[in-house]
KOLTI-861364 format. One record per residue: x, y, z negated of N, C-alpha, C in turn; residue in three letters. Coordinates in steps of 0.02 Angstrom, whole numbers. Atoms other than C-alpha are relative to their C-alpha. Layout:
+--------+--------+--------+--------+--------+--------+--------+--------+--------+-------+
:    nxx :    nyy :    nzz :   caxx :   cayy :   cazz :    cxx :    cyy :    czz : torba :
+--------+--------+--------+--------+--------+--------+--------+--------+--------+-------+
:      X :      Y :      Z :      X :      Y :      Z :      X :      Y :      Z :   ALA :
...
+--------+--------+--------+--------+--------+--------+--------+--------+--------+-------+
***
This chain:
+--------+--------+--------+--------+--------+--------+--------+--------+--------+-------+
:    nxx :    nyy :    nzz :   caxx :   cayy :   cazz :    cxx :    cyy :    czz : torba :
+--------+--------+--------+--------+--------+--------+--------+--------+--------+-------+
:     19 :    -43 :    -55 :    540 :      6 :   -662 :    -62 :     39 :    -17 :   UNK :
:     64 :    -34 :     14 :    375 :     58 :   -738 :     -1 :     32 :    -68 :   UNK :
:     -4 :    -30 :     65 :    433 :    154 :   -891 :    -16 :     72 :      6 :   UNK :
:     15 :    -72 :     -2 :    374 :    330 :   -935 :     65 :     41 :      2 :   UNK :
:    -55 :    -49 :      1 :    489 :    478 :   -908 :     19 :     15 :    -74 :   UNK :
:    -19 :    -13 :     67 :    593 :    514 :  -1061 :     11 :    -60 :    -44 :   UNK :
:     -8 :     61 :     40 :    608 :    334 :  -1118 :     76 :     -7 :    -18 :   UNK :
:    -70 :     16 :     21 :    767 :    295 :  -1218 :     21 :    -65 :     32 :   UNK :
:    -22 :     58 :    -36 :    866 :    173 :  -1116 :     57 :    -35 :    -36 :   UNK :
:    -54 :     26 :     39 :   1027 :    152 :  -1214 :     36 :     58 :    -36 :   UNK :
:    -41 :    -47 :     38 :   1147 :    238 :  -1333 :     74 :    -12 :     11 :   UNK :
:    -73 :      5 :     -5 :   1330 :    276 :  -1298 :     29 :     36 :    -60 :   UNK :
:    -32 :    -34 :     57 :   1453 :    326 :  -1432 :     75 :      2 :     15 :   UNK :
:    -72 :    -10 :     -7 :   1627 :    399 :  -1412 :     29 :     20 :    -66 :   UNK :
:    -32 :    -18 :     66 :   1749 :    417 :  -1554 :     59 :     45 :     16 :   UNK :
:    -56 :    -49 :     -4 :   1876 :    557 :  -1577 :     32 :      6 :    -68 :   UNK :
:    -34 :     -1 :     64 :   2005 :    542 :  -1716 :     23 :     67 :    -22 :   UNK :
:    -16 :    -67 :     18 :   2036 :    728 :  -1716 :    -44 :     28 :    -54 :   UNK :
:     43 :    -33 :     51 :   1962 :    851 :  -1843 :    -24 :     68 :     29 :   UNK :
:     25 :    -65 :    -21 :   1865 :   1012 :  -1826 :    -35 :     -2 :     68 :   UNK :
:     34 :     -4 :    -66 :   1803 :   1067 :  -1653 :     27 :    -53 :     48 :   UNK :
:    -29 :     55 :    -42 :   1921 :    939 :  -1575 :    -35 :    -66 :     -7 :   UNK :
:     37 :     62 :     12 :   1812 :    803 :  -1651 :    -71 :      4 :     19 :   UNK :
:     74 :     -8 :    -20 :   1642 :    875 :  -1596 :     -3 :    -21 :     72 :   UNK :
:      4 :     28 :    -67 :   1587 :    778 :  -1443 :    -69 :     21 :     30 :   UNK :
:     61 :     -8 :    -41 :   1458 :    821 :  -1308 :      6 :    -48 :     58 :   UNK :
:      1 :     51 :    -53 :   1404 :    700 :  -1173 :    -32 :     28 :     63 :   UNK :
:     28 :    -20 :    -66 :   1365 :    723 :   -988 :     -7 :    -62 :     43 :   UNK :
:     11 :     55 :    -47 :   1297 :    606 :   -854 :      6 :     24 :     70 :   UNK :
:    -14 :    -17 :    -67 :   1334 :    601 :   -671 :    -60 :    -10 :     47 :   UNK :
:     58 :     16 :    -41 :   1163 :    549 :   -607 :    -64 :     36 :    -26 :   UNK :
:     57 :    -38 :     24 :   1010 :    663 :   -614 :    -63 :    -38 :    -16 :   UNK :
:     53 :     43 :     24 :    896 :    515 :   -643 :      0 :     -5 :    -74 :   UNK :
:    -10 :     11 :     71 :    963 :    516 :   -822 :     23 :     65 :    -31 :   UNK :
:    -29 :    -51 :     42 :   1003 :    635 :   -963 :     27 :    -34 :    -62 :   UNK :
:    -28 :     26 :     65 :   1101 :    612 :  -1124 :     -2 :     57 :    -50 :   UNK :
:      5 :    -52 :     53 :   1075 :    707 :  -1287 :     65 :     -4 :    -41 :   UNK :
:    -60 :     -6 :     42 :   1204 :    755 :  -1419 :     15 :    -62 :    -40 :   UNK :
:     -9 :     61 :     36 :   1180 :    586 :  -1505 :     20 :    -58 :     45 :   UNK :
:    -19 :     52 :    -47 :   1225 :    488 :  -1347 :    -59 :    -41 :     24 :   UNK :
:     62 :     39 :    -24 :   1045 :    429 :  -1311 :    -12 :     22 :     69 :   UNK :
:     13 :     -9 :    -70 :   1018 :    409 :  -1125 :    -70 :    -12 :     12 :   UNK :
:     69 :      8 :    -18 :    842 :    435 :  -1059 :     -6 :     13 :     76 :   UNK :
:     13 :     -8 :    -72 :    766 :    433 :   -884 :    -39 :     67 :     13 :   UNK :
:     31 :    -63 :    -21 :    722 :    602 :   -802 :    -48 :    -10 :     58 :   UNK :
:     40 :     15 :    -58 :    646 :    522 :   -648 :    -24 :    -72 :     -4 :   UNK :
:     27 :     69 :     -4 :    544 :    366 :   -608 :     56 :    -46 :     31 :   UNK :
:    -50 :     51 :    -26 :    662 :    216 :   -581 :    -35 :    -46 :     45 :   UNK :
:     31 :     43 :    -51 :    633 :    107 :   -432 :     47 :    -56 :     18 :   UNK :
:    -42 :     59 :    -15 :    704 :    -69 :   -416 :      2 :    -13 :     74 :   UNK :
:      4 :     14 :    -74 :    650 :    -81 :   -232 :     48 :     41 :     40 :   UNK :
:    -37 :    -47 :    -41 :    749 :     67 :   -171 :     72 :     12 :    -25 :   UNK :
:    -64 :    -14 :     26 :    907 :     56 :   -271 :     40 :    -63 :    -20 :   UNK :
:    -35 :     62 :     14 :    978 :   -121 :   -266 :    -10 :    -27 :    -68 :   UNK :
:     19 :     28 :     64 :    895 :   -156 :   -432 :     43 :     26 :    -58 :   UNK :
:    -37 :    -32 :     56 :   1019 :    -49 :   -532 :     22 :     70 :     17 :   UNK :
:    -32 :    -68 :     -8 :   1084 :    127 :   -558 :     65 :     -1 :    -39 :   UNK :
:    -68 :     -3 :     31 :   1268 :    154 :   -593 :     21 :     72 :      2 :   UNK :
:    -21 :    -71 :      9 :   1334 :    318 :   -659 :     53 :      4 :    -53 :   UNK :
:    -50 :    -13 :     50 :   1469 :    393 :   -768 :    -26 :     41 :    -56 :   UNK :
:     15 :    -41 :     62 :   1450 :    460 :   -944 :     67 :     28 :    -22 :   UNK :
:    -63 :    -31 :     19 :   1582 :    586 :   -995 :    -11 :     24 :    -71 :   UNK :
:      0 :    -28 :     65 :   1619 :    622 :  -1176 :     56 :     55 :     -1 :   UNK :
:    -47 :    -58 :     -4 :   1701 :    794 :  -1197 :      2 :     30 :    -69 :   UNK :
:     -5 :    -34 :     64 :   1768 :    871 :  -1358 :     -1 :     73 :     10 :   UNK :
:      3 :    -71 :     -6 :   1760 :   1053 :  -1397 :     63 :     37 :    -17 :   UNK :
:    -64 :    -29 :     10 :   1944 :   1084 :  -1414 :     20 :     43 :     59 :   UNK :
:    -28 :    -44 :    -53 :   2048 :   1208 :  -1312 :     71 :    -25 :     14 :   UNK :
:     47 :     20 :    -55 :   2085 :   1133 :  -1188 :    -40 :    -59 :    -22 :   UNK :
:     44 :     59 :     13 :   1943 :   1007 :  -1195 :     30 :    -61 :     27 :   UNK :
:    -23 :     65 :    -21 :   1988 :    826 :  -1185 :    -64 :    -43 :     17 :   UNK :
:     57 :     39 :    -18 :   1872 :    698 :  -1102 :     15 :    -74 :      6 :   UNK :
:     -4 :     72 :    -12 :   1839 :    513 :  -1090 :    -63 :    -20 :     41 :   UNK :
:     53 :     19 :    -43 :   1729 :    426 :   -962 :    -13 :    -76 :     -3 :   UNK :
:     20 :     70 :     -2 :   1632 :    264 :   -959 :    -51 :     -7 :     57 :   UNK :
:     49 :     18 :    -51 :   1531 :    180 :   -822 :    -59 :    -35 :    -29 :   UNK :
:     61 :     31 :     26 :   1351 :    135 :   -861 :    -38 :    -29 :     60 :   UNK :
:     41 :     31 :    -51 :   1248 :     16 :   -755 :    -67 :    -17 :    -32 :   UNK :
:     69 :     14 :     27 :   1057 :     15 :   -791 :    -34 :    -42 :     54 :   UNK :
:     39 :     43 :    -45 :    968 :   -135 :   -710 :    -73 :     13 :     -8 :   UNK :
:     72 :    -10 :     -2 :    789 :   -112 :   -660 :    -33 :    -64 :     21 :   UNK :
:     34 :     63 :    -14 :    666 :   -254 :   -657 :    -64 :     20 :     41 :   UNK :
:     55 :    -16 :    -43 :    537 :   -251 :   -517 :    -65 :    -15 :    -37 :   UNK :
:     64 :      9 :     35 :    361 :   -230 :   -586 :    -51 :    -39 :     41 :   UNK :
:     44 :     40 :    -42 :    289 :   -342 :   -450 :    -57 :     43 :     28 :   UNK :
:     49 :    -47 :    -26 :    205 :   -199 :   -360 :    -11 :    -11 :     77 :   UNK :
:      8 :     15 :    -69 :    209 :   -281 :   -188 :    -69 :    -30 :     15 :   UNK :
:     62 :     30 :    -22 :     51 :   -325 :    -94 :      9 :    -71 :     27 :   UNK :
:     -8 :     68 :    -27 :     17 :   -507 :    -49 :      3 :      2 :     78 :   UNK :
:     -4 :      4 :    -71 :     62 :   -554 :    130 :    -11 :    -70 :     24 :   UNK :
:      7 :     65 :    -34 :     15 :   -699 :    244 :     57 :    -10 :     43 :   UNK :
:    -56 :     15 :    -42 :    144 :   -789 :    340 :    -10 :     13 :     75 :   UNK :
:     16 :    -18 :    -71 :     55 :   -754 :    506 :    -65 :     40 :      1 :   UNK :
:     59 :    -45 :     -5 :    -80 :   -634 :    568 :    -62 :    -38 :     15 :   UNK :
:     62 :     37 :    -22 :   -199 :   -762 :    648 :     11 :    -73 :    -10 :   UNK :
:      0 :     71 :     11 :   -239 :   -939 :    601 :    -55 :    -31 :     45 :   UNK :
:     49 :     32 :    -44 :   -326 :  -1052 :    729 :      1 :    -76 :    -11 :   UNK :
:      2 :     73 :     12 :   -369 :  -1220 :    658 :    -47 :    -35 :     46 :   UNK :
:     48 :     41 :    -40 :   -449 :  -1360 :    755 :    -35 :    -48 :    -48 :   UNK :
:     41 :     44 :     43 :   -589 :  -1461 :    674 :    -30 :    -52 :     44 :   UNK :
:     35 :     54 :    -34 :   -644 :  -1630 :    733 :    -74 :      6 :    -13 :   UNK :
:     75 :     -8 :      6 :   -829 :  -1628 :    769 :    -30 :    -52 :    -45 :   UNK :
:     25 :     52 :     45 :   -847 :  -1785 :    666 :     25 :      7 :    -72 :   UNK :
:    -28 :    -12 :     69 :   -760 :  -1710 :    512 :    -58 :      1 :    -51 :   UNK :
:     51 :      4 :     53 :   -858 :  -1745 :    354 :      5 :     61 :    -46 :   UNK :
:     -4 :    -53 :     48 :   -898 :  -1625 :    215 :     65 :      1 :    -42 :   UNK :
:    -59 :     -9 :     42 :   -753 :  -1559 :    109 :     64 :    -22 :     35 :   UNK :
:    -61 :     15 :    -39 :   -627 :  -1599 :    248 :     44 :     61 :      0 :   UNK :
:    -47 :    -55 :     -5 :   -474 :  -1491 :    235 :     13 :     18 :     74 :   UNK :
:     -5 :    -23 :    -70 :   -469 :  -1387 :    395 :     71 :     27 :     11 :   UNK :
:    -65 :    -30 :     -5 :   -310 :  -1286 :    368 :     23 :     27 :    -66 :   UNK :
:    -26 :    -32 :     59 :   -198 :  -1210 :    236 :     31 :     65 :     22 :   UNK :
:    -26 :    -69 :    -14 :   -162 :  -1024 :    239 :     51 :     18 :    -52 :   UNK :
:    -54 :    -21 :     44 :      2 :   -965 :    168 :     29 :     67 :     20 :   UNK :
+--------+--------+--------+--------+--------+--------+--------+--------+--------+-------+
***
């Protein structure tokens, strides 16, 4: 979740048994949080957030050859994000009202706050 923009996340690789332009492959992604280069390396274009996206991003990667007509293959990619523990601490209640016996000695536990 706390990675810099442009971080390499994973690499995809499509194979094409053709020759010439029909074997040249370009990649496309369906989610603007990510981009993919000509080597299949996927990087993040935007900050990823585990809290607002069910802890993962799912998108399609399309491999397209340069033939006429172009042929394509598609794969689904799921990138899991780990929460960076950016939540503030919270108490279980707003107000605590303990009672203390007037005869309580030193170091007597009065209450526990959670």
